[in-house]
C-alpha positions in Angstrom: 0.0 0.0 0.0 1.6 3.3 -1.0 1.8 6.0 1.6 2.2 9.6 0.6 3.6 12.1 3.2 2.6 15.7 3.3 4.2 18.5 5.4 2.0 19.7 8.1 2.8 23.3 8.9 1.1 25.4 11.5 -0.4 28.9 11.0 2.2 30.2 13.5 5.2 29.0 11.6 3.9 29.3 8.0 5.4 32.7 7.3 8.8 31.5 8.6 8.7 28.7 6.0 7.7 31.2 3.3 10.7 33.4 4.2 13.0 30.3 4.2 11.8 28.8 1.0 10.8 32.1 -0.7 9.4 30.6 -3.9 6.4 28.5 -4.9 4.6 28.9 -1.6 1.2 30.6 -1.5 1.0 34.0 0.2 -1.3 32.8 3.1 -1.6 29.8 5.3 -5.2 29.3 4.2 -4.0 29.1 0.6 -1.3 26.6 1.6 -3.9 24.4 3.3 -6.1 24.5 0.2 -3.2 23.6 -2.0 -2.2 20.7 0.3 -5.8 19.4 0.4 -5.9 19.5 -3.4 -2.7 17.5 -3.6 -3.9 15.0 -1.1 -7.2 14.5 -2.9 -5.4 13.9 -6.2 -3.2 11.2 -4.6 -6.1 9.6 -2.9 -8.2 9.5 -6.1 -5.3 8.2 -8.1 -4.4 5.4 -5.7 -7.9 4.6 -4.3 -8.5 2.3 -2.5 -4.8 1.4 -1.8 -3.0 4.6 -1.1 -3.1 6.7 2.0 -2.0 10.2 2.8 -0.3 11.1 6.0 0.4 14.6 7.4 3.8 14.9 9.0 4.5 17.9 11.3 7.6 19.8 10.4 9.0 22.8 12.3 11.2 25.6 10.8 14.1 24.5 13.1 13.9 20.9 11.9 13.9 22.1 8.3 16.9 24.4 8.8 18.9 21.6 10.6 17.9 19.1 7.9 19.1 21.4 5.1 22.4 22.1 6.9 23.0 18.4 7.5 22.2 17.3 4.0 23.5 20.3 2.1 20.1 20.9 0.5 19.0 24.5 -0.3 15.9 25.8 1.4 13.4 24.6 -1.3 10.0 23.0 -1.5 11.8 19.8 -2.6 13.9 19.8 0.5 10.8 20.3 2.7 9.2 17.3 0.9 12.3 15.2 1.4 12.4 16.0 5.1 8.7 15.2 5.3 9.2 11.8 3.6 12.1 10.9 5.9 10.2 11.8 9.0 7.1 10.0 7.8 8.9 6.8 7.0 10.6 6.8 10.4 7.2 6.9 12.1 5.5 4.3 9.9 
């Protein structure tokens, strides 16, 4: 069963992530949530009934440390990679 991991950001730390990543992130947290919901819905429909989507909480400090340790730039792809790595450790 495929598992898809999505970064779960909080409203309080969203603007910090926007400043860190600085591209391809919606202006508001509400827009981010809508975008993430749309992506999850697409995955669920594509893999129904076998795939599941899991939210993985990520903090700005974790993201900064992850990028420093791996040499990744602060990008959406790096955030997705951190989310995947955290998610697979839990499941």
